[in-house]
RODOKOL-528792 format. One line per field, with one value per atom (N, C-alpha, C): residue number from 1; residue in one letter; chain; atom name; x, y, z. Coordinates in Angstrom, 2 decimals, m for minus. Layout:
BEGIN
n <- c(NUM,...) .
res <- c(A,...) .
chain <- c(A,...) .
atom <- c(CA,...) .
c1 <- c(X,...) .
c2 <- c(Y,...) .
c3 <- c(Z,...) .
! end
This chain:
BEGIN
n <- c(1,1,1,2,2,2,3,3,3,4,4,4,5,5,5,6,6,6,7,7,7,8,8,8,9,9,9,10,10,10,11,11,11,12,12,12,13,13,13,14,14,14,15,15,15,16,16,16,17,17,17,18,18,18,19,19,19,20,20,20,21,21,21,22,22,22,23,23,23,24,24,24,25,25,25,26,26,26,27,27,27,28,28,28,29,29,29,30,30,30,31,31,31,32,32,32,33,33,33,34,34,34,35,35,35,36,36,36,37,37,37,38,38,38,39,39,39,40,40,40,41,41,41,42,42,42,43,43,43,44,44,44,45,45,45,46,46,46,47,47,47,48,48,48,49,49,49,50,50,50,51,51,51,52,52,52,53,53,53,54,54,54,55,55,55,56,56,56,57,57,57,58,58,58,59,59,59,60,60,60,61,61,61,62,62,62,63,63,63,64,64,64,65,65,65,66,66,66,67,67,67,68,68,68,69,69,69,70,70,70,71,71,71,72,72,72,73,73,73,74,74,74,75,75,75,76,76,76,77,77,77,78,78,78,79,79,79,80,80,80,81,81,81,82,82,82,83,83,83,84,84,84,85,85,85,86,86,86,87,87,87,88,88,88,89,89,89,90,90,90,91,91,91,92,92,92,93,93,93,94,94,94,95,95,95,96,96,96,97,97,97,98,98,98,99,99,99,100,100,100,101,101,101,102,102,102,103,103,103,104,104,104,105,105,105,106,106,106,107,107,107,108,108,108,109,109,109,110,110,110,111,111,111,112,112,112,113,113,113,114,114,114,115,115,115,116,116,116,117,117,117,118,118,118,119,119,119,120,120,120,121,121,121,122,122,122,123,123,123,124,124,124,125,125,125,126,126,126,127,127,127,128,128,128,129,129,129,130,130,130,131,131,131,132,132,132,133,133,133,134,134,134,135,135,135,136,136,136,137,137,137,138,138,138,139,139,139,140,140,140,141,141,141,142,142,142,143,143,143,144,144,144,145,145,145,146,146,146,147,147,147,148,148,148,149,149,149,150,150,150,151,151,151,152,152,152,153,153,153,154,154,154,155,155,155,156,156,156,157,157,157,158,158,158,159,159,159,160,160,160,161,161,161,162,162,162,163,163,163,164,164,164,165,165,165) .
res <- c(M,M,M,I,I,I,L,L,L,M,M,M,P,P,P,V,V,V,P,P,P,H,H,H,I,I,I,R,R,R,F,F,F,A,A,A,T,T,T,F,F,F,D,D,D,D,D,D,E,E,E,D,D,D,T,T,T,L,L,L,G,G,G,R,R,R,L,L,L,D,D,D,R,R,R,V,V,V,T,T,T,W,W,W,S,S,S,P,P,P,L,L,L,H,H,H,A,A,A,V,V,V,T,T,T,P,P,P,R,R,R,P,P,P,R,R,R,P,P,P,P,P,P,Y,Y,Y,E,E,E,P,P,P,F,F,F,Y,Y,Y,N,N,N,E,E,E,R,R,R,F,F,F,G,G,G,P,P,P,R,R,R,D,D,D,H,H,H,L,L,L,V,V,V,A,A,A,E,E,E,L,L,L,G,G,G,D,D,D,E,E,E,V,V,V,V,V,V,G,G,G,Y,Y,Y,I,I,I,R,R,R,L,L,L,G,G,G,F,F,F,P,P,P,T,T,T,P,P,P,L,L,L,P,P,P,C,C,C,N,N,N,A,A,A,H,H,H,V,V,V,R,R,R,Q,Q,Q,I,I,I,Q,Q,Q,G,G,G,L,L,L,A,A,A,V,V,V,A,A,A,D,D,D,E,E,E,A,A,A,R,R,R,G,G,G,A,A,A,G,G,G,V,V,V,G,G,G,R,R,R,A,A,A,L,L,L,L,L,L,R,R,R,I,I,I,A,A,A,Q,Q,Q,E,E,E,E,E,E,A,A,A,R,R,R,R,R,R,Q,Q,Q,G,G,G,A,A,A,R,R,R,R,R,R,I,I,I,T,T,T,L,L,L,R,R,R,V,V,V,L,L,L,G,G,G,H,H,H,N,N,N,T,T,T,P,P,P,A,A,A,R,R,R,K,K,K,L,L,L,Y,Y,Y,E,E,E,S,S,S,E,E,E,G,G,G,F,F,F,V,V,V,V,V,V,E,E,E,G,G,G,I,I,I,L,L,L,P,P,P,E,E,E,E,E,E,F,F,F,L,L,L,L,L,L,D,D,D,G,G,G,A,A,A,Y,Y,Y,V,V,V,D,D,D,D,D,D,V,V,V,L,L,L,M,M,M,G,G,G,R,R,R,H,H,H,L,L,L) .
chain <- c(A,A,A,A,A,A,A,A,A,A,A,A,A,A,A,A,A,A,A,A,A,A,A,A,A,A,A,A,A,A,A,A,A,A,A,A,A,A,A,A,A,A,A,A,A,A,A,A,A,A,A,A,A,A,A,A,A,A,A,A,A,A,A,A,A,A,A,A,A,A,A,A,A,A,A,A,A,A,A,A,A,A,A,A,A,A,A,A,A,A,A,A,A,A,A,A,A,A,A,A,A,A,A,A,A,A,A,A,A,A,A,A,A,A,A,A,A,A,A,A,A,A,A,A,A,A,A,A,A,A,A,A,A,A,A,A,A,A,A,A,A,A,A,A,A,A,A,A,A,A,A,A,A,A,A,A,A,A,A,A,A,A,A,A,A,A,A,A,A,A,A,A,A,A,A,A,A,A,A,A,A,A,A,A,A,A,A,A,A,A,A,A,A,A,A,A,A,A,A,A,A,A,A,A,A,A,A,A,A,A,A,A,A,A,A,A,A,A,A,A,A,A,A,A,A,A,A,A,A,A,A,A,A,A,A,A,A,A,A,A,A,A,A,A,A,A,A,A,A,A,A,A,A,A,A,A,A,A,A,A,A,A,A,A,A,A,A,A,A,A,A,A,A,A,A,A,A,A,A,A,A,A,A,A,A,A,A,A,A,A,A,A,A,A,A,A,A,A,A,A,A,A,A,A,A,A,A,A,A,A,A,A,A,A,A,A,A,A,A,A,A,A,A,A,A,A,A,A,A,A,A,A,A,A,A,A,A,A,A,A,A,A,A,A,A,A,A,A,A,A,A,A,A,A,A,A,A,A,A,A,A,A,A,A,A,A,A,A,A,A,A,A,A,A,A,A,A,A,A,A,A,A,A,A,A,A,A,A,A,A,A,A,A,A,A,A,A,A,A,A,A,A,A,A,A,A,A,A,A,A,A,A,A,A,A,A,A,A,A,A,A,A,A,A,A,A,A,A,A,A,A,A,A,A,A,A,A,A,A,A,A,A,A,A,A,A,A,A,A,A,A,A,A,A,A,A,A,A,A,A,A,A,A,A,A,A,A,A,A,A,A,A,A,A,A,A,A,A,A,A,A,A,A,A,A,A,A,A,A,A,A,A,A,A,A) .
atom <- c(N,CA,C,N,CA,C,N,CA,C,N,CA,C,N,CA,C,N,CA,C,N,CA,C,N,CA,C,N,CA,C,N,CA,C,N,CA,C,N,CA,C,N,CA,C,N,CA,C,N,CA,C,N,CA,C,N,CA,C,N,CA,C,N,CA,C,N,CA,C,N,CA,C,N,CA,C,N,CA,C,N,CA,C,N,CA,C,N,CA,C,N,CA,C,N,CA,C,N,CA,C,N,CA,C,N,CA,C,N,CA,C,N,CA,C,N,CA,C,N,CA,C,N,CA,C,N,CA,C,N,CA,C,N,CA,C,N,CA,C,N,CA,C,N,CA,C,N,CA,C,N,CA,C,N,CA,C,N,CA,C,N,CA,C,N,CA,C,N,CA,C,N,CA,C,N,CA,C,N,CA,C,N,CA,C,N,CA,C,N,CA,C,N,CA,C,N,CA,C,N,CA,C,N,CA,C,N,CA,C,N,CA,C,N,CA,C,N,CA,C,N,CA,C,N,CA,C,N,CA,C,N,CA,C,N,CA,C,N,CA,C,N,CA,C,N,CA,C,N,CA,C,N,CA,C,N,CA,C,N,CA,C,N,CA,C,N,CA,C,N,CA,C,N,CA,C,N,CA,C,N,CA,C,N,CA,C,N,CA,C,N,CA,C,N,CA,C,N,CA,C,N,CA,C,N,CA,C,N,CA,C,N,CA,C,N,CA,C,N,CA,C,N,CA,C,N,CA,C,N,CA,C,N,CA,C,N,CA,C,N,CA,C,N,CA,C,N,CA,C,N,CA,C,N,CA,C,N,CA,C,N,CA,C,N,CA,C,N,CA,C,N,CA,C,N,CA,C,N,CA,C,N,CA,C,N,CA,C,N,CA,C,N,CA,C,N,CA,C,N,CA,C,N,CA,C,N,CA,C,N,CA,C,N,CA,C,N,CA,C,N,CA,C,N,CA,C,N,CA,C,N,CA,C,N,CA,C,N,CA,C,N,CA,C,N,CA,C,N,CA,C,N,CA,C,N,CA,C,N,CA,C,N,CA,C,N,CA,C,N,CA,C,N,CA,C,N,CA,C,N,CA,C,N,CA,C,N,CA,C,N,CA,C,N,CA,C,N,CA,C,N,CA,C,N,CA,C,N,CA,C,N,CA,C,N,CA,C,N,CA,C,N,CA,C,N,CA,C,N,CA,C,N,CA,C,N,CA,C,N,CA,C,N,CA,C,N,CA,C,N,CA,C,N,CA,C,N,CA,C,N,CA,C,N,CA,C,N,CA,C,N,CA,C,N,CA,C) .
c1 <- c(293.55,292.15,291.64,290.58,289.99,288.86,288.91,287.85,286.79,285.55,284.43,283.97,283.53,283.00,281.73,281.53,280.35,279.21,278.05,276.95,276.43,276.06,275.42,273.92,273.23,271.80,271.10,270.05,269.27,267.81,266.93,265.54,265.46,264.54,264.30,263.68,263.78,263.14,262.25,261.44,260.62,261.50,262.68,263.60,264.13,264.01,264.49,263.49,262.28,261.23,261.63,262.12,262.48,263.62,264.62,265.75,265.30,264.44,263.95,263.05,262.26,261.44,262.28,263.35,264.26,264.94,265.42,266.07,265.11,263.89,262.88,262.67,262.64,262.42,263.62,264.84,266.02,266.36,265.90,266.17,265.03,263.96,262.85,263.38,262.87,263.30,262.21,262.02,261.06,261.51,262.74,263.22,262.48,262.06,261.41,260.10,259.76,258.57,257.38,256.22,254.99,254.13,254.56,253.86,254.61,253.92,254.60,255.69,256.63,257.70,257.06,257.52,256.94,257.15,256.13,256.17,255.63,256.11,255.59,254.11,253.34,253.76,253.90,254.99,255.29,254.44,254.05,253.34,254.33,253.85,254.75,255.28,256.51,257.10,256.39,256.18,255.44,253.96,253.16,251.72,251.03,249.72,248.98,249.33,249.89,250.23,251.68,252.60,254.02,254.64,255.26,255.95,257.42,258.09,259.54,259.88,259.09,259.44,259.29,258.73,258.60,259.77,260.71,261.83,263.15,264.04,265.43,266.22,267.15,267.91,269.38,270.02,271.46,272.20,273.27,274.12,275.54,276.19,277.64,278.17,278.99,279.37,278.13,277.85,276.64,275.58,275.71,274.77,273.85,272.55,271.58,271.70,271.97,272.19,271.24,270.32,269.38,268.35,267.29,266.27,265.60,264.98,264.13,262.86,261.72,260.43,259.94,259.63,259.19,257.78,256.84,255.46,254.79,253.49,252.66,252.06,252.02,251.42,249.92,249.24,247.81,247.52,246.34,245.99,245.36,245.33,244.66,245.49,244.87,245.60,246.21,245.55,246.06,247.30,247.67,248.84,249.91,249.73,250.62,252.01,252.21,253.52,254.43,253.95,254.70,254.99,256.20,256.55,256.86,256.67,256.91,257.79,258.79,259.59,258.76,258.44,257.55,258.22,259.52,260.28,261.74,262.60,264.05,264.66,265.48,266.15,267.58,268.50,269.90,270.34,270.96,271.47,272.47,272.45,273.37,274.82,275.23,276.63,277.02,276.05,276.34,276.17,275.78,275.60,276.95,276.91,278.14,278.88,278.37,279.03,278.40,277.49,276.87,275.70,275.20,274.11,272.83,272.44,271.22,271.27,272.40,272.56,272.47,273.12,273.06,271.63,270.90,269.51,268.66,268.86,268.10,268.37,269.61,269.97,269.39,269.48,268.94,267.41,266.79,265.32,264.89,265.65,265.32,265.49,266.55,266.75,265.60,265.19,264.09,262.78,262.53,261.33,261.32,262.46,262.57,262.30,262.90,262.71,261.23,260.50,259.07,258.23,258.88,258.17,257.74,258.21,257.83,258.52,257.82,258.35,258.78,258.20,258.49,258.65,259.36,259.47,259.29,258.54,258.22,258.52,258.46,258.61,258.07,257.90,257.50,258.54,258.93,259.94,259.52,259.78,259.45,260.37,259.79,260.54,261.78,261.76,262.92,263.99,263.79,264.77,265.79,266.62,267.60,268.56,269.11,270.02,269.35,268.13,267.44,267.14,266.69,266.38,267.62,268.76,270.01,270.38,270.22,270.51,269.61,268.31,267.37,267.69,267.97,268.31,269.57,270.55,271.80,271.58,270.48,270.14,269.10,268.86,268.01,266.56,266.18,264.81,264.65,263.48,263.18,261.90,261.78,260.55,259.44,258.35,257.21,256.00,256.09,255.00,255.32,254.67,254.84,253.46,253.19,251.98,252.40,252.19,252.68,252.03,252.86,252.41,251.46,251.77,250.90,250.86,251.94,252.01,252.35,251.79,252.15,252.96,254.26,255.19,255.94,255.81,256.49,256.22,254.99,254.59,254.95,255.53,255.91,255.23,254.79,254.21,255.32,255.17,256.22,255.60,256.29,255.85,256.05,255.19,255.34,255.79,256.99,257.58,257.46,256.85,256.68,257.80,258.52,259.65,259.47,260.05,259.97,260.99,261.04,261.92,261.46,261.81,261.55,262.65,262.29,263.27,263.80) .
c2 <- c(68.67,68.52,69.76,70.38,71.55,71.09,71.50,71.15,72.24,71.82,72.75,72.94,74.15,74.32,73.50,73.05,72.25,73.21,73.04,73.94,73.69,74.77,74.69,74.65,73.65,73.49,73.81,74.60,74.97,75.15,75.22,75.55,77.02,77.34,78.72,79.47,80.79,81.66,82.65,83.40,84.43,85.47,85.70,86.68,86.24,84.97,84.45,84.67,85.11,85.13,85.90,87.10,87.89,87.23,86.73,86.06,84.82,84.02,82.81,83.14,84.18,84.61,85.03,85.81,86.21,85.00,84.08,82.87,82.07,81.94,81.21,81.86,83.17,83.88,83.77,83.93,83.91,82.50,81.48,80.11,79.54,80.33,79.85,79.41,78.27,77.73,76.83,76.84,75.90,74.44,74.23,72.87,72.24,73.06,72.49,73.16,74.30,75.03,74.74,74.56,74.37,75.64,76.60,77.88,78.91,79.96,81.00,81.69,82.32,83.07,84.12,84.21,85.19,86.63,87.44,88.85,89.68,90.89,91.74,92.02,92.23,92.13,90.66,90.35,88.97,88.50,87.23,86.59,86.39,86.41,86.09,84.66,84.45,83.12,82.18,82.63,81.83,82.08,81.05,81.20,80.35,80.23,79.48,78.00,77.51,76.09,75.80,76.71,76.48,77.69,77.42,78.46,78.12,78.87,78.63,77.21,76.58,75.23,74.16,74.51,73.56,73.68,74.56,74.81,74.62,73.90,73.82,74.69,75.46,76.45,76.05,76.21,75.95,77.28,77.37,78.56,78.16,78.97,78.89,80.22,80.14,81.37,81.92,83.19,83.78,84.05,83.39,83.60,82.39,82.66,81.61,81.24,79.96,79.52,78.41,78.02,76.99,76.73,76.05,75.62,74.36,73.65,72.51,72.63,72.36,72.42,71.00,70.69,69.36,69.46,68.74,68.81,67.46,67.49,66.30,66.23,65.05,64.95,65.20,64.87,65.11,65.45,65.99,66.26,65.05,63.91,62.72,62.06,61.73,61.05,59.71,59.01,57.71,57.86,59.10,59.38,60.13,60.25,61.06,60.46,59.22,58.58,58.88,59.72,60.07,61.57,61.94,63.34,63.49,64.71,64.98,66.22,66.11,67.28,68.08,69.31,70.12,71.40,71.37,72.49,72.31,72.61,72.56,73.57,74.45,75.45,75.63,75.78,76.05,77.20,78.20,79.35,78.89,79.52,79.14,79.11,80.10,80.18,79.07,78.36,77.28,75.90,75.84,74.53,73.82,72.52,71.73,71.70,72.40,72.45,71.49,70.63,69.65,70.19,71.37,71.99,71.18,70.84,70.07,68.73,68.05,66.75,66.89,67.92,68.14,68.42,69.23,69.52,68.25,67.43,66.17,65.26,65.15,64.25,64.74,66.03,66.56,66.46,66.68,66.56,65.14,64.16,62.77,62.49,63.04,62.88,63.53,64.72,65.41,64.63,64.09,63.29,62.08,61.41,60.29,60.76,61.89,62.44,62.71,63.10,63.37,62.09,60.94,59.67,59.15,59.78,59.33,58.01,57.21,55.93,56.01,57.00,57.19,58.67,58.95,60.31,60.26,61.21,61.22,62.60,62.66,63.93,63.77,64.90,64.92,65.75,65.28,65.97,65.89,66.94,66.91,65.95,65.23,64.21,64.72,65.97,66.50,67.10,67.04,67.60,66.52,66.20,65.13,65.35,66.56,66.73,66.42,66.88,66.61,65.12,64.49,63.06,62.25,62.60,61.89,62.07,63.29,63.54,62.70,62.72,61.95,60.46,59.95,58.52,58.19,59.08,58.82,58.82,59.40,59.42,58.37,57.40,56.27,56.38,57.47,57.60,56.77,56.17,55.38,55.91,55.72,56.11,55.16,55.74,54.94,55.14,56.07,56.30,57.45,57.43,58.50,58.89,60.18,60.73,61.29,60.54,60.96,62.26,63.13,64.39,65.16,65.19,65.81,67.33,67.93,69.38,69.80,70.92,71.54,72.78,72.71,73.78,74.27,75.54,76.13,75.35,74.90,74.21,72.74,72.19,70.77,70.06,68.84,68.04,67.40,67.46,67.00,66.04,64.92,63.94,64.47,64.04,64.27,62.94,62.92,61.68,61.66,60.60,60.44,59.53,60.02,59.26,59.16,58.13,57.97,56.98,56.89,55.91,55.68,54.51,54.20,54.85,55.23,55.87,54.87) .
c3 <- c(123.61,123.87,124.62,124.09,124.71,125.62,126.87,127.81,127.80,127.63,127.63,129.07,129.44,130.79,130.98,132.19,132.51,132.86,132.22,132.56,133.97,134.63,135.94,135.69,136.26,136.07,137.40,137.31,138.49,138.09,139.08,138.80,138.40,137.53,137.16,138.33,138.28,139.26,138.50,139.24,138.60,137.92,138.45,137.85,136.49,136.15,134.86,133.72,134.02,133.00,131.74,131.87,130.69,129.90,130.60,129.96,129.21,129.84,129.18,128.00,128.12,126.99,125.81,126.08,124.99,124.37,125.21,124.71,123.84,124.27,123.51,122.14,122.10,120.83,119.89,120.42,119.53,119.06,119.78,119.34,118.50,118.28,117.46,116.10,115.64,114.35,113.80,112.47,111.89,112.04,112.48,112.72,113.91,114.86,116.05,116.43,115.85,116.26,115.34,115.94,115.16,115.21,115.99,116.08,115.23,114.80,114.02,114.83,114.13,114.79,115.70,116.95,117.88,117.39,117.57,117.19,118.37,118.52,119.61,119.40,120.44,121.85,122.24,122.95,123.30,124.48,124.40,125.51,126.66,127.91,129.03,128.87,129.31,129.23,130.20,131.43,132.40,132.19,132.48,132.34,133.41,133.31,134.34,134.35,133.26,133.18,133.58,133.24,133.50,134.20,135.34,136.08,136.26,137.11,137.30,137.71,138.59,139.07,138.00,136.85,135.74,134.76,135.06,134.16,134.88,134.23,134.67,133.71,134.26,133.51,133.51,132.36,132.24,132.16,132.94,132.92,132.59,131.78,131.58,132.10,133.14,133.83,134.49,134.26,134.85,133.78,132.63,131.53,131.35,131.27,130.99,129.52,129.24,127.86,127.43,128.32,127.93,129.01,128.60,129.56,129.05,129.97,129.64,130.49,129.88,130.57,130.80,132.04,132.42,132.98,132.38,132.83,132.80,133.03,132.95,131.55,130.94,129.60,129.61,130.71,130.86,132.32,132.61,134.01,134.71,134.06,134.60,135.70,136.84,137.91,137.46,136.55,136.10,135.23,134.88,134.03,134.82,136.13,136.96,137.14,136.72,136.84,135.64,134.72,133.51,133.53,133.15,132.94,131.45,130.96,129.54,129.40,128.56,128.20,127.22,127.59,126.78,126.30,126.22,125.70,126.05,125.10,125.30,124.35,124.88,124.05,124.53,123.58,123.88,122.98,123.56,122.81,121.76,120.61,119.53,119.98,120.77,121.19,122.17,122.72,123.67,123.05,121.80,121.16,121.06,121.29,121.26,122.58,123.59,124.89,125.89,125.43,126.32,127.13,126.77,127.53,127.39,126.16,125.95,126.65,126.56,127.21,128.74,129.29,130.74,131.19,130.43,130.77,130.72,129.69,129.59,130.78,131.16,132.26,133.58,133.85,135.09,135.09,133.94,133.85,134.18,133.73,134.04,135.53,136.12,137.56,138.34,137.89,138.57,138.41,137.24,137.02,137.96,138.10,139.04,140.47,140.84,142.19,142.46,141.44,141.57,141.56,141.39,141.41,140.05,138.99,137.65,137.32,136.54,136.06,134.60,133.89,132.46,132.17,131.07,130.57,129.06,128.53,127.11,126.52,125.20,124.50,123.09,122.44,121.03,120.30,119.13,118.33,116.86,116.12,114.70,113.97,113.02,112.30,111.60,111.14,110.41,111.32,112.64,113.58,113.95,113.01,113.17,114.34,114.54,115.69,117.03,117.22,118.49,118.63,117.56,117.63,117.99,117.42,117.74,119.21,119.71,121.12,122.01,121.73,122.55,122.50,121.32,121.19,121.97,121.95,122.68,124.19,124.64,126.07,126.44,125.54,125.87,125.44,124.81,124.32,123.05,122.90,121.70,121.07,119.78,119.08,119.52,120.01,120.46,119.56,118.65,117.72,116.78,115.64,114.66,114.16,114.18,113.59,112.24,111.16,109.85,109.38,108.84,108.23,109.16,110.44,111.44,111.32,110.84,110.74,109.32,108.89,107.63,107.98,107.76,108.14,106.91,106.62,105.46,104.18,104.01,102.79,102.72,103.79,103.79,104.96,104.73,105.79,106.60,107.93,108.84,109.85,110.10,111.10,112.51,113.41,114.84,115.43,116.00,116.49,118.02,118.53,119.97,120.48,121.47,122.03,123.54,124.11,125.55,126.05,127.37,128.01,129.44,129.96,131.37,132.20,133.39,134.28,135.31) .
! end
């Protein structure tokens, strides 16, 4: 039995911006992206809506191999008890090492720490690997927006998933 190293999860810092931007670009895929493939000049990874404290970073050794973005689904006070996963990326070389699962688990712990009662996410209907991961971590389908996106000439469902914390 081969033991995989356990990823170290931490909050992102301002120094991670370039690394996270590169990771976001190299992991871009029509399997999960609804925006076109990024092209130079690249937008900053952090913006007025999401900064370092909204991102948890996974490291294997001293290399950043993944991140998860945790935010509010809306700015409404009546919705402040919900957190939403608004981005998740894992480097190809780290897939299968439990990085995505570790990020999901820590994000849920952080959402609880922030006082959230629920956590939600949106995933494209054809992204079977991500959907299986989310389901294995207790997320359930709470809604489907049929044919919400036209991607590469095919209509794709937007699947809304969530769970109580």
